[in-house]
C-alpha beads as a LAMMPS data file, in Angstrom:
LAMMPS data file: protein, C-alpha beads

133 atoms
132 bonds

1 atom types
1 bond types

-500.0 500.0 xlo xhi
-500.0 500.0 ylo yhi
-500.0 500.0 zlo zhi

Masses

1 110.0

Atoms # bond

1 1 1 2.362 -290.797 -356.122
2 1 1 0.934 -290.139 -352.651
3 1 1 2.875 -288.240 -350.095
4 1 1 2.006 -289.620 -346.709
5 1 1 1.057 -286.909 -344.069
6 1 1 0.023 -286.803 -340.494
7 1 1 -2.805 -284.695 -339.237
8 1 1 -3.027 -283.141 -335.780
9 1 1 -6.326 -282.018 -334.702
10 1 1 -7.632 -279.797 -331.838
11 1 1 -11.015 -278.375 -331.112
12 1 1 -13.402 -276.813 -328.571
13 1 1 -15.598 -279.125 -326.763
14 1 1 -18.731 -279.878 -328.832
15 1 1 -17.237 -278.887 -332.270
16 1 1 -19.329 -280.648 -334.910
17 1 1 -17.619 -282.864 -337.461
18 1 1 -18.718 -280.340 -340.228
19 1 1 -16.488 -277.687 -338.743
20 1 1 -13.654 -280.073 -338.351
21 1 1 -14.051 -281.078 -342.070
22 1 1 -13.848 -277.451 -343.163
23 1 1 -10.828 -276.792 -341.229
24 1 1 -9.156 -279.942 -342.607
25 1 1 -10.183 -279.018 -346.090
26 1 1 -8.567 -275.604 -345.664
27 1 1 -5.366 -277.066 -344.158
28 1 1 -5.029 -279.705 -346.999
29 1 1 -5.458 -277.023 -349.612
30 1 1 -2.686 -275.028 -348.132
31 1 1 -0.118 -277.714 -348.684
32 1 1 -1.530 -279.239 -351.858
33 1 1 -2.416 -282.465 -349.979
34 1 1 -5.536 -284.595 -350.371
35 1 1 -7.598 -286.924 -347.988
36 1 1 -5.835 -289.919 -349.640
37 1 1 -2.435 -288.656 -348.425
38 1 1 -3.556 -288.958 -344.782
39 1 1 -1.644 -291.874 -343.201
40 1 1 -1.940 -290.911 -339.445
41 1 1 -4.277 -288.751 -337.355
42 1 1 -3.823 -287.680 -333.972
43 1 1 -5.003 -285.367 -330.988
44 1 1 -4.844 -285.172 -327.213
45 1 1 -6.293 -287.875 -324.901
46 1 1 -8.732 -285.273 -323.448
47 1 1 -10.499 -285.419 -326.768
48 1 1 -10.805 -289.290 -326.964
49 1 1 -14.590 -288.969 -326.331
50 1 1 -15.151 -285.962 -328.647
51 1 1 -18.063 -286.785 -330.836
52 1 1 -17.079 -284.527 -333.892
53 1 1 -13.547 -286.049 -333.900
54 1 1 -14.935 -289.553 -333.715
55 1 1 -17.471 -288.993 -336.445
56 1 1 -14.768 -287.510 -338.721
57 1 1 -12.502 -290.531 -338.096
58 1 1 -15.470 -292.909 -338.742
59 1 1 -16.438 -291.153 -341.917
60 1 1 -12.823 -291.397 -343.269
61 1 1 -12.104 -294.918 -341.853
62 1 1 -9.136 -293.341 -339.769
63 1 1 -7.932 -294.542 -336.424
64 1 1 -7.077 -291.470 -334.192
65 1 1 -4.194 -291.765 -331.910
66 1 1 -4.783 -289.821 -328.714
67 1 1 -1.597 -288.627 -326.855
68 1 1 -1.374 -287.625 -323.148
69 1 1 -0.643 -283.971 -322.533
70 1 1 2.841 -284.686 -321.073
71 1 1 3.813 -286.510 -324.185
72 1 1 2.563 -283.506 -326.383
73 1 1 4.221 -280.969 -324.100
74 1 1 7.599 -282.507 -324.732
75 1 1 7.464 -281.823 -328.488
76 1 1 9.012 -278.523 -329.636
77 1 1 6.585 -276.478 -331.858
78 1 1 6.638 -273.167 -333.554
79 1 1 3.371 -271.778 -331.865
80 1 1 3.052 -272.808 -328.324
81 1 1 0.013 -271.250 -326.498
82 1 1 -0.237 -270.478 -322.711
83 1 1 -4.108 -270.532 -323.211
84 1 1 -3.924 -274.090 -324.579
85 1 1 -1.546 -275.099 -321.746
86 1 1 -3.958 -273.736 -319.122
87 1 1 -6.778 -275.799 -320.514
88 1 1 -5.011 -279.029 -321.477
89 1 1 -1.711 -279.276 -319.698
90 1 1 0.327 -278.834 -322.950
91 1 1 1.290 -275.730 -324.984
92 1 1 0.311 -277.482 -328.238
93 1 1 -2.191 -279.956 -329.273
94 1 1 -2.465 -279.955 -333.169
95 1 1 1.162 -279.138 -333.982
96 1 1 2.579 -281.557 -331.362
97 1 1 0.083 -284.270 -332.255
98 1 1 0.892 -283.994 -336.069
99 1 1 4.641 -284.208 -335.309
100 1 1 4.305 -287.244 -332.877
101 1 1 1.995 -289.050 -335.352
102 1 1 4.477 -288.401 -338.228
103 1 1 7.433 -289.485 -336.153
104 1 1 9.074 -286.239 -337.310
105 1 1 10.682 -283.070 -336.217
106 1 1 9.551 -279.508 -336.667
107 1 1 11.194 -279.241 -340.011
108 1 1 8.533 -281.636 -341.388
109 1 1 5.617 -279.418 -340.230
110 1 1 4.078 -278.300 -343.536
111 1 1 0.949 -276.628 -342.132
112 1 1 1.512 -274.808 -338.803
113 1 1 -1.515 -274.365 -336.497
114 1 1 -4.351 -273.499 -338.795
115 1 1 -7.212 -271.950 -336.737
116 1 1 -10.729 -272.205 -338.108
117 1 1 -13.769 -270.836 -336.451
118 1 1 -16.984 -272.577 -337.797
119 1 1 -20.320 -270.850 -338.436
120 1 1 -21.358 -272.604 -335.118
121 1 1 -18.827 -270.459 -333.280
122 1 1 -16.626 -273.550 -332.394
123 1 1 -12.894 -273.454 -332.987
124 1 1 -10.825 -276.215 -334.586
125 1 1 -7.139 -276.302 -335.161
126 1 1 -5.357 -278.386 -337.842
127 1 1 -1.709 -279.026 -338.319
128 1 1 -0.139 -281.200 -340.908
129 1 1 3.333 -282.880 -340.951
130 1 1 5.058 -284.794 -343.653
131 1 1 5.842 -288.435 -342.704
132 1 1 9.496 -289.148 -343.481
133 1 1 10.046 -291.929 -345.841

Bonds

1 1 1 2
2 1 2 3
3 1 3 4
4 1 4 5
5 1 5 6
6 1 6 7
7 1 7 8
8 1 8 9
9 1 9 10
10 1 10 11
11 1 11 12
12 1 12 13
13 1 13 14
14 1 14 15
15 1 15 16
16 1 16 17
17 1 17 18
18 1 18 19
19 1 19 20
20 1 20 21
21 1 21 22
22 1 22 23
23 1 23 24
24 1 24 25
25 1 25 26
26 1 26 27
27 1 27 28
28 1 28 29
29 1 29 30
30 1 30 31
31 1 31 32
32 1 32 33
33 1 33 34
34 1 34 35
35 1 35 36
36 1 36 37
37 1 37 38
38 1 38 39
39 1 39 40
40 1 40 41
41 1 41 42
42 1 42 43
43 1 43 44
44 1 44 45
45 1 45 46
46 1 46 47
47 1 47 48
48 1 48 49
49 1 49 50
50 1 50 51
51 1 51 52
52 1 52 53
53 1 53 54
54 1 54 55
55 1 55 56
56 1 56 57
57 1 57 58
58 1 58 59
59 1 59 60
60 1 60 61
61 1 61 62
62 1 62 63
63 1 63 64
64 1 64 65
65 1 65 66
66 1 66 67
67 1 67 68
68 1 68 69
69 1 69 70
70 1 70 71
71 1 71 72
72 1 72 73
73 1 73 74
74 1 74 75
75 1 75 76
76 1 76 77
77 1 77 78
78 1 78 79
79 1 79 80
80 1 80 81
81 1 81 82
82 1 82 83
83 1 83 84
84 1 84 85
85 1 85 86
86 1 86 87
87 1 87 88
88 1 88 89
89 1 89 90
90 1 90 91
91 1 91 92
92 1 92 93
93 1 93 94
94 1 94 95
95 1 95 96
96 1 96 97
97 1 97 98
98 1 98 99
99 1 99 100
100 1 100 101
101 1 101 102
102 1 102 103
103 1 103 104
104 1 104 105
105 1 105 106
106 1 106 107
107 1 107 108
108 1 108 109
109 1 109 110
110 1 110 111
111 1 111 112
112 1 112 113
113 1 113 114
114 1 114 115
115 1 115 116
116 1 116 117
117 1 117 118
118 1 118 119
119 1 119 120
120 1 120 121
121 1 121 122
122 1 122 123
123 1 123 124
124 1 124 125
125 1 125 126
126 1 126 127
127 1 127 128
128 1 128 129
129 1 129 130
130 1 130 131
131 1 131 132
132 1 132 133
C-alpha cells in the first residue's frame, strides 16, 4: 500500500536535475519511501523558472506547486535559516513547502531539511512530509 508523501524542494540557482535527483533519492531512502509515494511537490515561487526543477518534474510527470515567500514564512519549521530568509524572504523553503503541499503540521515532517551538495558544487535541499489520510 502506497503512503502518500509531499516533497519540498529548494536549490541554488542553476542546480542541474541530476543533483536534485540524487538529493531526492537520499531523502526517500531515509524514510523508506519511493517515487510512487510522491503525491505532491512544492517549492518557492522564486524557483518557478528553475530549469533543473522543471526538468525533474517533467521526468516524473509531476506538477510543482510554487508558493510565495510570505506563505512559506508563515509555516512553523524545525530548521529556519536566516541565510535562506536573506535570499528568499522566508526562513524555510523545503520544509515549509513540504508541509504546505501535504496540508500537514510539523508532526508529519518525516525527513527534515536534507542538504545535498552535488559534484557540480550546487546545493539542493529536500524535505518530506506525510500527507494525512
